[in-house]
All heavy atoms as a GROMACS GRO file, in nm:
protein
  582
    1MET      N    1   1.882   7.418  13.345
    1MET     CA    2   1.823   7.307  13.269
    1MET      C    3   1.769   7.206  13.371
    1MET      O    4   1.843   7.161  13.459
    1MET     CB    5   1.929   7.243  13.180
    1MET     CG    6   1.880   7.128  13.103
    1MET     SD    7   2.013   7.072  12.989
    1MET     CE    8   1.911   7.001  12.865
    2PRO      N    9   1.644   7.163  13.354
    2PRO     CA   10   1.586   7.068  13.449
    2PRO      C   11   1.650   6.930  13.433
    2PRO      O   12   1.691   6.893  13.328
    2PRO     CB   13   1.442   7.065  13.414
    2PRO     CG   14   1.428   7.117  13.274
    2PRO     CD   15   1.547   7.208  13.254
    3ARG      N   16   1.663   6.861  13.546
    3ARG     CA   17   1.716   6.726  13.543
    3ARG      C   18   1.618   6.629  13.483
    3ARG      O   19   1.497   6.647  13.493
    3ARG     CB   20   1.758   6.684  13.686
    3ARG     CG   21   1.874   6.764  13.736
    3ARG     CD   22   1.922   6.714  13.870
    3ARG     NE   23   1.963   6.575  13.871
    3ARG     CZ   24   2.084   6.530  13.840
    3ARG    NH1   25   2.178   6.615  13.809
    3ARG    NH2   26   2.112   6.402  13.848
    4MET      N   27   1.670   6.522  13.424
    4MET     CA   28   1.590   6.419  13.364
    4MET      C   29   1.531   6.329  13.472
    4MET      O   30   1.598   6.296  13.569
    4MET     CB   31   1.681   6.337  13.270
    4MET     CG   32   1.608   6.245  13.180
    4MET     SD   33   1.720   6.148  13.074
    4MET     CE   34   1.835   6.269  13.013
    5THR      N   35   1.405   6.290  13.453
    5THR     CA   36   1.342   6.196  13.548
    5THR      C   37   1.395   6.054  13.522
    5THR      O   38   1.451   6.027  13.416
    5THR     CB   39   1.190   6.198  13.536
    5THR    OG1   40   1.155   6.150  13.407
    5THR    CG2   41   1.136   6.339  13.556
    6ASP      N   42   1.373   5.965  13.616
    6ASP     CA   43   1.412   5.826  13.598
    6ASP      C   44   1.341   5.763  13.479
    6ASP      O   45   1.399   5.685  13.405
    6ASP     CB   46   1.386   5.743  13.724
    6ASP     CG   47   1.486   5.774  13.836
    6ASP    OD1   48   1.592   5.829  13.805
    6ASP    OD2   49   1.452   5.743  13.952
    7GLU      N   50   1.214   5.797  13.460
    7GLU     CA   51   1.135   5.742  13.351
    7GLU      C   52   1.195   5.790  13.216
    7GLU      O   53   1.204   5.711  13.119
    7GLU     CB   54   0.986   5.779  13.360
    7GLU     CG   55   0.914   5.719  13.476
    7GLU     CD   56   0.940   5.789  13.609
    7GLU    OE1   57   0.985   5.905  13.608
    7GLU    OE2   58   0.918   5.723  13.711
    8GLU      N   59   1.230   5.920  13.208
    8GLU     CA   60   1.288   5.970  13.084
    8GLU      C   61   1.424   5.905  13.057
    8GLU      O   62   1.455   5.870  12.943
    8GLU     CB   63   1.306   6.123  13.096
    8GLU     CG   64   1.175   6.198  13.096
    8GLU     CD   65   1.193   6.347  13.129
    8GLU    OE1   66   1.285   6.377  13.209
    8GLU    OE2   67   1.121   6.429  13.072
    9ALA      N   68   1.503   5.886  13.159
    9ALA     CA   69   1.633   5.822  13.143
    9ALA      C   70   1.616   5.676  13.099
    9ALA      O   71   1.688   5.632  13.009
    9ALA     CB   72   1.714   5.829  13.275
   10ASP      N   73   1.522   5.607  13.154
   10ASP     CA   74   1.496   5.469  13.113
   10ASP      C   75   1.450   5.462  12.967
   10ASP      O   76   1.488   5.374  12.894
   10ASP     CB   77   1.391   5.403  13.205
   10ASP     CG   78   1.446   5.374  13.344
   10ASP    OD1   79   1.572   5.367  13.358
   10ASP    OD2   80   1.365   5.361  13.437
   11ALA      N   81   1.364   5.558  12.931
   11ALA     CA   82   1.313   5.560  12.794
   11ALA      C   83   1.427   5.588  12.694
   11ALA      O   84   1.436   5.520  12.589
   11ALA     CB   85   1.205   5.666  12.778
   12LEU      N   86   1.516   5.679  12.728
   12LEU     CA   87   1.630   5.709  12.639
   12LEU      C   88   1.726   5.589  12.634
   12LEU      O   89   1.777   5.556  12.528
   12LEU     CB   90   1.704   5.832  12.685
   12LEU     CG   91   1.636   5.965  12.651
   12LEU    CD1   92   1.714   6.080  12.718
   12LEU    CD2   93   1.630   5.984  12.502
   13ASP      N   94   1.751   5.526  12.749
   13ASP     CA   95   1.836   5.410  12.751
   13ASP      C   96   1.780   5.300  12.659
   13ASP      O   97   1.853   5.239  12.583
   13ASP     CB   98   1.851   5.360  12.893
   13ASP     CG   99   1.938   5.236  12.902
   13ASP    OD1  100   2.054   5.241  12.849
   13ASP    OD2  101   1.893   5.132  12.960
   14GLU      N  102   1.650   5.274  12.670
   14GLU     CA  103   1.590   5.171  12.587
   14GLU      C  104   1.595   5.210  12.440
   14GLU      O  105   1.626   5.125  12.355
   14GLU     CB  106   1.445   5.149  12.629
   14GLU     CG  107   1.379   5.036  12.556
   14GLU     CD  108   1.241   5.000  12.611
   14GLU    OE1  109   1.216   5.024  12.729
   14GLU    OE2  110   1.162   4.948  12.534
   15TYR      N  111   1.569   5.335  12.407
   15TYR     CA  112   1.572   5.382  12.269
   15TYR      C  113   1.711   5.361  12.209
   15TYR      O  114   1.723   5.306  12.101
   15TYR     CB  115   1.534   5.528  12.262
   15TYR     CG  116   1.547   5.586  12.124
   15TYR    CD1  117   1.448   5.562  12.027
   15TYR    CD2  118   1.661   5.657  12.086
   15TYR    CE1  119   1.461   5.612  11.897
   15TYR    CE2  120   1.674   5.706  11.956
   15TYR     CZ  121   1.574   5.682  11.865
   15TYR     OH  122   1.590   5.730  11.737
   16TYR      N  123   1.815   5.404  12.276
   16TYR     CA  124   1.950   5.396  12.222
   16TYR      C  125   2.005   5.252  12.225
   16TYR      O  126   2.094   5.218  12.149
   16TYR     CB  127   2.044   5.492  12.287
   16TYR     CG  128   2.021   5.635  12.239
   16TYR    CD1  129   1.962   5.731  12.323
   16TYR    CD2  130   2.049   5.668  12.110
   16TYR    CE1  131   1.936   5.859  12.276
   16TYR    CE2  132   2.025   5.798  12.064
   16TYR     CZ  133   1.967   5.891  12.146
   16TYR     OH  134   1.941   6.016  12.099
   17THR      N  135   1.952   5.169  12.310
   17THR     CA  136   1.991   5.029  12.311
   17THR      C  137   1.932   4.959  12.187
   17THR      O  138   1.998   4.880  12.124
   17THR     CB  139   1.939   4.959  12.437
   17THR    OG1  140   2.001   5.021  12.552
   17THR    CG2  141   1.974   4.811  12.439
   18ARG      N  142   1.808   4.991  12.153
   18ARG     CA  143   1.743   4.930  12.036
   18ARG      C  144   1.783   4.994  11.904
   18ARG      O  145   1.774   4.933  11.799
   18ARG     CB  146   1.592   4.938  12.052
   18ARG     CG  147   1.539   4.853  12.165
   18ARG     CD  148   1.390   4.874  12.175
   18ARG     NE  149   1.341   4.809  12.295
   18ARG     CZ  150   1.248   4.716  12.294
   18ARG    NH1  151   1.197   4.678  12.182
   18ARG    NH2  152   1.212   4.660  12.406
   19ASN      N  153   1.827   5.116  11.905
   19ASN     CA  154   1.858   5.190  11.786
   19ASN      C  155   2.006   5.227  11.780
   19ASN      O  156   2.040   5.346  11.776
   19ASN     CB  157   1.774   5.316  11.775
   19ASN     CG  158   1.626   5.283  11.766
   19ASN    OD1  159   1.581   5.226  11.670
   19ASN    ND2  160   1.553   5.317  11.871
   20THR      N  161   2.092   5.132  11.782
   20THR     CA  162   2.235   5.158  11.777
   20THR      C  163   2.273   5.212  11.641
   20THR      O  164   2.210   5.181  11.539
   20THR     CB  165   2.318   5.034  11.806
   20THR    OG1  166   2.284   4.935  11.711
   20THR    CG2  167   2.293   4.983  11.947
   21ILE      N  168   2.377   5.291  11.634
   21ILE     CA  169   2.425   5.347  11.509
   21ILE      C  170   2.538   5.258  11.461
   21ILE      O  171   2.652   5.269  11.508
   21ILE     CB  172   2.472   5.493  11.527
   21ILE    CG1  173   2.358   5.578  11.578
   21ILE    CG2  174   2.531   5.549  11.398
   21ILE    CD1  175   2.399   5.716  11.622
   22MET      N  176   2.506   5.166  11.372
   22MET     CA  177   2.605   5.076  11.318
   22MET      C  178   2.606   5.090  11.164
   22MET      O  179   2.503   5.109  11.101
   22MET     CB  180   2.568   4.931  11.353
   22MET     CG  181   2.573   4.902  11.500
   22MET     SD  182   2.731   4.927  11.578
   22MET     CE  183   2.826   4.801  11.501
   23PRO      N  184   2.725   5.084  11.106
   23PRO     CA  185   2.731   5.096  10.960
   23PRO      C  186   2.659   4.978  10.896
   23PRO      O  187   2.667   4.864  10.936
   23PRO     CB  188   2.881   5.085  10.931
   23PRO     CG  189   2.951   5.098  11.060
   23PRO     CD  190   2.854   5.069  11.168
   24ASP      N  191   2.581   5.010  10.792
   24ASP     CA  192   2.504   4.908  10.721
   24ASP      C  193   2.531   4.930  10.572
   24ASP      O  194   2.492   5.032  10.516
   24ASP     CB  195   2.357   4.924  10.751
   24ASP     CG  196   2.272   4.815  10.686
   24ASP    OD1  197   2.327   4.732  10.612
   24ASP    OD2  198   2.150   4.816  10.709
   25PRO      N  199   2.598   4.836  10.503
   25PRO     CA  200   2.628   4.853  10.360
   25PRO      C  201   2.504   4.864  10.272
   25PRO      O  202   2.514   4.908  10.158
   25PRO     CB  203   2.713   4.732  10.327
   25PRO     CG  204   2.692   4.635  10.432
   25PRO     CD  205   2.648   4.711  10.555
   26ASP      N  206   2.387   4.824  10.325
   26ASP     CA  207   2.266   4.835  10.244
   26ASP      C  208   2.202   4.971  10.251
   26ASP      O  209   2.109   5.000  10.179
   26ASP     CB  210   2.163   4.730  10.291
   26ASP     CG  211   2.213   4.590  10.272
   26ASP    OD1  212   2.287   4.568  10.172
   26ASP    OD2  213   2.181   4.499  10.351
   27LYS      N  214   2.252   5.058  10.340
   27LYS     CA  215   2.197   5.194  10.352
   27LYS      C  216   2.282   5.286  10.266
   27LYS      O  217   2.401   5.267  10.246
   27LYS     CB  218   2.195   5.238  10.497
   27LYS     CG  219   2.095   5.160  10.579
   27LYS     CD  220   2.084   5.216  10.718
   27LYS     CE  221   1.979   5.136  10.795
   27LYS     NZ  222   1.968   5.183  10.933
   28PRO      N  223   2.222   5.395  10.217
   28PRO     CA  224   2.293   5.480  10.120
   28PRO      C  225   2.381   5.589  10.184
   28PRO      O  226   2.379   5.701  10.142
   28PRO     CB  227   2.174   5.545  10.047
   28PRO     CG  228   2.067   5.554  10.147
   28PRO     CD  229   2.082   5.431  10.230
   29GLY      N  230   2.462   5.552  10.281
   29GLY     CA  231   2.555   5.650  10.340
   29GLY      C  232   2.683   5.659  10.256
   29GLY      O  233   2.713   5.572  10.175
   30PHE      N  234   2.753   5.771  10.273
   30PHE     CA  235   2.878   5.791  10.193
   30PHE      C  236   2.975   5.676  10.210
   30PHE      O  237   3.025   5.622  10.112
   30PHE     CB  238   2.943   5.921  10.237
   30PHE     CG  239   3.076   5.945  10.167
   30PHE    CD1  240   3.079   5.993  10.037
   30PHE    CD2  241   3.194   5.913  10.228
   30PHE    CE1  242   3.199   6.014   9.972
   30PHE    CE2  243   3.318   5.934  10.164
   30PHE     CZ  244   3.318   5.982  10.037
   31PHE      N  245   3.008   5.639  10.334
   31PHE     CA  246   3.107   5.536  10.356
   31PHE      C  247   3.057   5.398  10.314
   31PHE      O  248   3.134   5.317  10.268
   31PHE     CB  249   3.153   5.535  10.501
   31PHE     CG  250   3.232   5.658  10.539
   31PHE    CD1  251   3.181   5.752  10.625
   31PHE    CD2  252   3.356   5.681  10.483
   31PHE    CE1  253   3.249   5.867  10.657
   31PHE    CE2  254   3.428   5.796  10.513
   31PHE     CZ  255   3.375   5.886  10.601
   32ALA      N  256   2.927   5.375  10.324
   32ALA     CA  257   2.872   5.248  10.281
   32ALA      C  258   2.882   5.235  10.127
   32ALA      O  259   2.905   5.127  10.078
   32ALA     CB  260   2.726   5.232  10.324
   33ARG      N  261   2.867   5.347  10.056
   33ARG     CA  262   2.874   5.344   9.911
   33ARG      C  263   3.017   5.342   9.860
   33ARG      O  264   3.043   5.303   9.748
   33ARG     CB  265   2.802   5.464   9.853
   33ARG     CG  266   2.654   5.461   9.865
   33ARG     CD  267   2.588   5.573   9.787
   33ARG     NE  268   2.657   5.699   9.804
   33ARG     CZ  269   2.621   5.797   9.884
   33ARG    NH1  270   2.511   5.786   9.954
   33ARG    NH2  271   2.687   5.910   9.896
   34HIS      N  272   3.112   5.390   9.938
   34HIS     CA  273   3.250   5.409   9.889
   34HIS      C  274   3.352   5.323   9.964
   34HIS      O  275   3.466   5.365   9.979
   34HIS     CB  276   3.289   5.556   9.899
   34HIS     CG  277   3.205   5.642   9.808
   34HIS    ND1  278   3.092   5.704   9.848
   34HIS    CD2  279   3.222   5.672   9.679
   34HIS    CE1  280   3.038   5.772   9.750
   34HIS    NE2  281   3.113   5.754   9.645
   35THR      N  282   3.315   5.206  10.010
   35THR     CA  283   3.406   5.124  10.086
   35THR      C  284   3.524   5.080  10.000
   35THR      O  285   3.633   5.057  10.050
   35THR     CB  286   3.339   5.000  10.147
   35THR    OG1  287   3.274   4.930  10.041
   35THR    CG2  288   3.240   5.039  10.255
   36GLU      N  289   3.507   5.068   9.870
   36GLU     CA  290   3.615   5.026   9.784
   36GLU      C  291   3.722   5.131   9.769
   36GLU      O  292   3.831   5.104   9.722
   36GLU     CB  293   3.565   4.984   9.646
   36GLU     CG  294   3.511   5.097   9.560
   36GLU     CD  295   3.370   5.140   9.588
   36GLU    OE1  296   3.303   5.080   9.673
   36GLU    OE2  297   3.326   5.236   9.526
   37MET      N  298   3.693   5.254   9.813
   37MET     CA  299   3.792   5.361   9.805
   37MET      C  300   3.902   5.350   9.908
   37MET      O  301   4.009   5.404   9.891
   37MET     CB  302   3.723   5.498   9.819
   37MET     CG  303   3.634   5.532   9.704
   37MET     SD  304   3.541   5.686   9.728
   37MET     CE  305   3.673   5.802   9.760
   38PHE      N  306   3.876   5.277  10.016
   38PHE     CA  307   3.972   5.268  10.123
   38PHE      C  308   4.058   5.148  10.103
   38PHE      O  309   4.018   5.034  10.120
   38PHE     CB  310   3.898   5.260  10.260
   38PHE     CG  311   3.816   5.384  10.285
   38PHE    CD1  312   3.680   5.380  10.269
   38PHE    CD2  313   3.878   5.502  10.322
   38PHE    CE1  314   3.607   5.494  10.289
   38PHE    CE2  315   3.802   5.615  10.345
   38PHE     CZ  316   3.667   5.611  10.327
   39VAL      N  317   4.182   5.173  10.067
   39VAL     CA  318   4.278   5.066  10.039
   39VAL      C  319   4.398   5.087  10.125
   39VAL      O  320   4.455   5.197  10.129
   39VAL     CB  321   4.317   5.066   9.889
   39VAL    CG1  322   4.420   4.961   9.861
   39VAL    CG2  323   4.195   5.051   9.802
   40GLY      N  324   4.440   4.982  10.196
   40GLY     CA  325   4.560   4.993  10.277
   40GLY      C  326   4.686   4.982  10.194
   40GLY      O  327   4.686   4.914  10.091
   41VAL      N  328   4.789   5.051  10.235
   41VAL     CA  329   4.919   5.042  10.168
   41VAL      C  330   5.025   5.013  10.271
   41VAL      O  331   5.006   5.035  10.390
   41VAL     CB  332   4.952   5.175  10.089
   41VAL    CG1  333   4.854   5.196   9.978
   41VAL    CG2  334   4.956   5.293  10.184
   42ASP      N  335   5.141   4.968  10.225
   42ASP     CA  336   5.250   4.936  10.316
   42ASP      C  337   5.309   5.069  10.367
   42ASP      O  338   5.290   5.175  10.310
   42ASP     CB  339   5.353   4.849  10.248
   42ASP     CG  340   5.414   4.918  10.128
   42ASP    OD1  341   5.514   4.989  10.147
   42ASP    OD2  342   5.360   4.899  10.017
   43PRO      N  343   5.383   5.063  10.479
   43PRO     CA  344   5.438   5.187  10.539
   43PRO      C  345   5.530   5.266  10.446
   43PRO      O  346   5.526   5.390  10.445
   43PRO     CB  347   5.515   5.136  10.661
   43PRO     CG  348   5.451   5.006  10.697
   43PRO     CD  349   5.405   4.948  10.564
   44MET      N  350   5.608   5.199  10.362
   44MET     CA  351   5.697   5.268  10.273
   44MET      C  352   5.618   5.348  10.169
   44MET      O  353   5.647   5.465  10.140
   44MET     CB  354   5.792   5.173  10.201
   44MET     CG  355   5.895   5.243  10.116
   44MET     SD  356   6.005   5.130  10.032
   44MET     CE  357   5.900   5.072   9.900
   45THR      N  358   5.515   5.288  10.115
   45THR     CA  359   5.428   5.353  10.017
   45THR      C  360   5.354   5.471  10.082
   45THR      O  361   5.345   5.581  10.022
   45THR     CB  362   5.325   5.257   9.959
   45THR    OG1  363   5.395   5.144   9.901
   45THR    CG2  364   5.237   5.322   9.854
   46ALA      N  365   5.305   5.454  10.202
   46ALA     CA  366   5.238   5.562  10.275
   46ALA      C  367   5.332   5.680  10.297
   46ALA      O  368   5.293   5.797  10.277
   46ALA     CB  369   5.180   5.511  10.406
   47ALA      N  370   5.455   5.653  10.338
   47ALA     CA  371   5.552   5.760  10.361
   47ALA      C  372   5.584   5.832  10.231
   47ALA      O  373   5.592   5.955  10.228
   47ALA     CB  374   5.679   5.700  10.424
   48TRP      N  375   5.600   5.759  10.124
   48TRP     CA  376   5.631   5.818   9.992
   48TRP      C  377   5.513   5.908   9.948
   48TRP      O  378   5.534   6.019   9.901
   48TRP     CB  379   5.656   5.710   9.888
   48TRP     CG  380   5.690   5.765   9.753
   48TRP    CD1  381   5.812   5.807   9.710
   48TRP    CD2  382   5.597   5.790   9.647
   48TRP    NE1  383   5.802   5.855   9.581
   48TRP    CE2  384   5.672   5.844   9.540
   48TRP    CE3  385   5.462   5.770   9.626
   48TRP    CZ2  386   5.613   5.880   9.419
   48TRP    CZ3  387   5.405   5.806   9.506
   48TRP    CH2  388   5.479   5.859   9.403
   49LEU      N  389   5.390   5.859   9.964
   49LEU     CA  390   5.273   5.936   9.928
   49LEU      C  391   5.263   6.066  10.010
   49LEU      O  392   5.235   6.171   9.956
   49LEU     CB  393   5.142   5.855   9.947
   49LEU     CG  394   5.108   5.759   9.836
   49LEU    CD1  395   4.996   5.667   9.880
   49LEU    CD2  396   5.072   5.832   9.710
   50ARG      N  397   5.287   6.055  10.140
   50ARG     CA  398   5.284   6.175  10.226
   50ARG      C  399   5.388   6.277  10.180
   50ARG      O  400   5.361   6.397  10.171
   50ARG     CB  401   5.302   6.140  10.371
   50ARG     CG  402   5.176   6.086  10.436
   50ARG     CD  403   5.194   6.076  10.586
   50ARG     NE  404   5.302   5.988  10.630
   50ARG     CZ  405   5.292   5.860  10.650
   50ARG    NH1  406   5.175   5.800  10.634
   50ARG    NH2  407   5.394   5.789  10.688
   51ALA      N  408   5.507   6.229  10.152
   51ALA     CA  409   5.616   6.322  10.112
   51ALA      C  410   5.585   6.385   9.977
   51ALA      O  411   5.604   6.507   9.958
   51ALA     CB  412   5.748   6.244  10.106
   52LYS      N  413   5.538   6.304   9.883
   52LYS     CA  414   5.507   6.355   9.750
   52LYS      C  415   5.389   6.457   9.758
   52LYS      O  416   5.395   6.561   9.692
   52LYS     CB  417   5.471   6.238   9.660
   52LYS     CG  418   5.449   6.268   9.516
   52LYS     CD  419   5.583   6.270   9.446
   52LYS     CE  420   5.560   6.270   9.297
   52LYS     NZ  421   5.678   6.301   9.223
   53ALA      N  422   5.290   6.426   9.836
   53ALA     CA  423   5.175   6.515   9.850
   53ALA      C  424   5.216   6.645   9.919
   53ALA      O  425   5.171   6.755   9.877
   53ALA     CB  426   5.066   6.447   9.931
   54ALA      N  427   5.302   6.636  10.019
   54ALA     CA  428   5.349   6.759  10.085
   54ALA      C  429   5.429   6.847   9.993
   54ALA      O  430   5.415   6.968   9.992
   54ALA     CB  431   5.431   6.723  10.212
   55ALA      N  432   5.516   6.784   9.913
   55ALA     CA  433   5.599   6.860   9.819
   55ALA      C  434   5.513   6.926   9.712
   55ALA      O  435   5.548   7.038   9.668
   55ALA     CB  436   5.702   6.768   9.756
   56ALA      N  437   5.405   6.862   9.671
   56ALA     CA  438   5.322   6.917   9.565
   56ALA      C  439   5.204   6.999   9.620
   56ALA      O  440   5.126   7.050   9.542
   56ALA     CB  441   5.269   6.804   9.480
   57HIS      N  442   5.197   7.012   9.755
   57HIS     CA  443   5.086   7.084   9.820
   57HIS      C  444   4.953   7.032   9.772
   57HIS      O  445   4.864   7.107   9.731
   57HIS     CB  446   5.097   7.235   9.795
   57HIS     CG  447   5.222   7.294   9.841
   57HIS    ND1  448   5.255   7.306   9.974
   57HIS    CD2  449   5.330   7.342   9.774
   57HIS    CE1  450   5.376   7.361   9.987
   57HIS    NE2  451   5.421   7.384   9.866
   58THR      N  452   4.939   6.901   9.776
   58THR     CA  453   4.817   6.834   9.733
   58THR      C  454   4.784   6.720   9.832
   58THR      O  455   4.845   6.713   9.937
   58THR     CB  456   4.831   6.782   9.589
   58THR    OG1  457   4.711   6.728   9.545
   58THR    CG2  458   4.942   6.680   9.575
   59THR      N  459   4.695   6.632   9.798
   59THR     CA  460   4.660   6.520   9.885
   59THR      C  461   4.713   6.389   9.827
   59THR      O  462   4.747   6.381   9.708
   59THR     CB  463   4.507   6.505   9.901
   59THR    OG1  464   4.450   6.473   9.773
   59THR    CG2  465   4.443   6.633   9.950
   60SER      N  466   4.720   6.288   9.914
   60SER     CA  467   4.762   6.158   9.869
   60SER      C  468   4.666   6.101   9.761
   60SER      O  469   4.712   6.037   9.667
   60SER     CB  470   4.769   6.061   9.986
   60SER     OG  471   4.864   6.103  10.079
   61ALA      N  472   4.537   6.128   9.779
   61ALA     CA  473   4.442   6.078   9.682
   61ALA      C  474   4.467   6.139   9.542
   61ALA      O  475   4.452   6.070   9.441
   61ALA     CB  476   4.300   6.110   9.728
   62GLN      N  477   4.504   6.268   9.539
   62GLN     CA  478   4.532   6.330   9.411
   62GLN      C  479   4.658   6.270   9.345
   62GLN      O  480   4.664   6.252   9.225
   62GLN     CB  481   4.547   6.481   9.427
   62GLN     CG  482   4.411   6.544   9.456
   62GLN     CD  483   4.426   6.693   9.495
   62GLN    OE1  484   4.516   6.729   9.572
   62GLN    NE2  485   4.340   6.775   9.441
   63ILE      N  486   4.758   6.240   9.426
   63ILE     CA  487   4.878   6.178   9.376
   63ILE      C  488   4.845   6.040   9.316
   63ILE      O  489   4.888   6.007   9.206
   63ILE     CB  490   4.986   6.162   9.487
   63ILE    CG1  491   5.029   6.298   9.541
   63ILE    CG2  492   5.105   6.082   9.438
   63ILE    CD1  493   5.099   6.388   9.442
   64ILE      N  494   4.768   5.963   9.388
   64ILE     CA  495   4.727   5.831   9.340
   64ILE      C  496   4.646   5.844   9.209
   64ILE      O  497   4.666   5.771   9.113
   64ILE     CB  498   4.648   5.754   9.447
   64ILE    CG1  499   4.742   5.719   9.562
   64ILE    CG2  500   4.584   5.628   9.391
   64ILE    CD1  501   4.668   5.667   9.686
   65GLY      N  502   4.555   5.940   9.206
   65GLY     CA  503   4.477   5.963   9.084
   65GLY      C  504   4.564   5.996   8.963
   65GLY      O  505   4.542   5.944   8.855
   66GLU      N  506   4.667   6.080   8.986
   66GLU     CA  507   4.757   6.113   8.877
   66GLU      C  508   4.832   5.988   8.829
   66GLU      O  509   4.848   5.966   8.708
   66GLU     CB  510   4.858   6.218   8.922
   66GLU     CG  511   4.800   6.353   8.942
   66GLU     CD  512   4.898   6.450   9.005
   66GLU    OE1  513   5.021   6.421   9.008
   66GLU    OE2  514   4.858   6.558   9.052
   67LEU      N  515   4.878   5.906   8.923
   67LEU     CA  516   4.952   5.784   8.887
   67LEU      C  517   4.860   5.690   8.805
   67LEU      O  518   4.906   5.627   8.710
   67LEU     CB  519   5.007   5.715   9.011
   67LEU     CG  520   5.118   5.788   9.086
   67LEU    CD1  521   5.143   5.722   9.218
   67LEU    CD2  522   5.244   5.790   8.998
   68VAL      N  523   4.737   5.677   8.848
   68VAL     CA  524   4.644   5.586   8.781
   68VAL      C  525   4.616   5.639   8.640
   68VAL      O  526   4.615   5.562   8.541
   68VAL     CB  527   4.514   5.570   8.862
   68VAL    CG1  528   4.406   5.500   8.781
   68VAL    CG2  529   4.542   5.493   8.992
   69ARG      N  530   4.594   5.770   8.629
   69ARG     CA  531   4.566   5.827   8.496
   69ARG      C  532   4.686   5.806   8.402
   69ARG      O  533   4.666   5.778   8.282
   69ARG     CB  534   4.527   5.974   8.507
   69ARG     CG  535   4.383   5.995   8.555
   69ARG     CD  536   4.343   6.139   8.547
   69ARG     NE  537   4.406   6.222   8.647
   69ARG     CZ  538   4.366   6.231   8.775
   69ARG    NH1  539   4.266   6.155   8.815
   69ARG    NH2  540   4.429   6.305   8.861
   70LYS      N  541   4.809   5.824   8.452
   70LYS     CA  542   4.927   5.802   8.370
   70LYS      C  543   4.932   5.657   8.325
   70LYS      O  544   4.967   5.629   8.210
   70LYS     CB  545   5.054   5.836   8.449
   70LYS     CG  546   5.077   5.985   8.461
   70LYS     CD  547   5.204   6.010   8.542
   70LYS     CE  548   5.223   6.153   8.574
   70LYS     NZ  549   5.340   6.179   8.662
   71GLU      N  550   4.909   5.564   8.417
   71GLU     CA  551   4.911   5.422   8.386
   71GLU      C  552   4.806   5.388   8.280
   71GLU      O  553   4.830   5.311   8.186
   71GLU     CB  554   4.888   5.341   8.512
   71GLU     CG  555   4.898   5.192   8.494
   71GLU     CD  556   5.039   5.142   8.459
   71GLU    OE1  557   5.136   5.213   8.497
   71GLU    OE2  558   5.050   5.036   8.399
   72LEU      N  559   4.686   5.443   8.296
   72LEU     CA  560   4.579   5.415   8.198
   72LEU      C  561   4.614   5.474   8.059
   72LEU      O  562   4.583   5.415   7.957
   72LEU     CB  563   4.446   5.470   8.247
   72LEU     CG  564   4.384   5.398   8.363
   72LEU    CD1  565   4.262   5.474   8.416
   72LEU    CD2  566   4.343   5.258   8.324
   73ALA      N  567   4.674   5.592   8.057
   73ALA     CA  568   4.711   5.655   7.932
   73ALA      C  569   4.817   5.575   7.861
   73ALA      O  570   4.821   5.569   7.737
   73ALA     CB  571   4.756   5.798   7.957
   74SER      N  572   4.910   5.513   7.935
   74SER     CA  573   5.016   5.439   7.869
   74SER      C  574   4.975   5.298   7.830
   74SER      O  575   5.047   5.232   7.753
   74SER     CB  576   5.139   5.431   7.964
   74SER     OG  577   5.109   5.351   8.075
   75ALA      N  578   4.861   5.254   7.876
   75ALA     CA  579   4.816   5.118   7.847
   75ALA      C  580   4.747   5.108   7.711
   75ALA      O  581   4.707   5.198   7.650
   75ALA     CB  582   4.718   5.067   7.954
   0.00000   0.00000   0.00000
């Protein structure tokens, strides 16, 4: 593979300096559209979710979904 010239390296440096990849909530990316999905929990809750998910061979998100659906059904 041929080596890059100084001019090519300078052009790439300038391009990536001006075009940084930063999250923008106004753009239609997955994480920009779903930021409300990420909710922090305390360590005890996280440990319980991991244990429950492992026992049920499922994910923490599915456990939370089941709990929410049960709560909505009882309301």
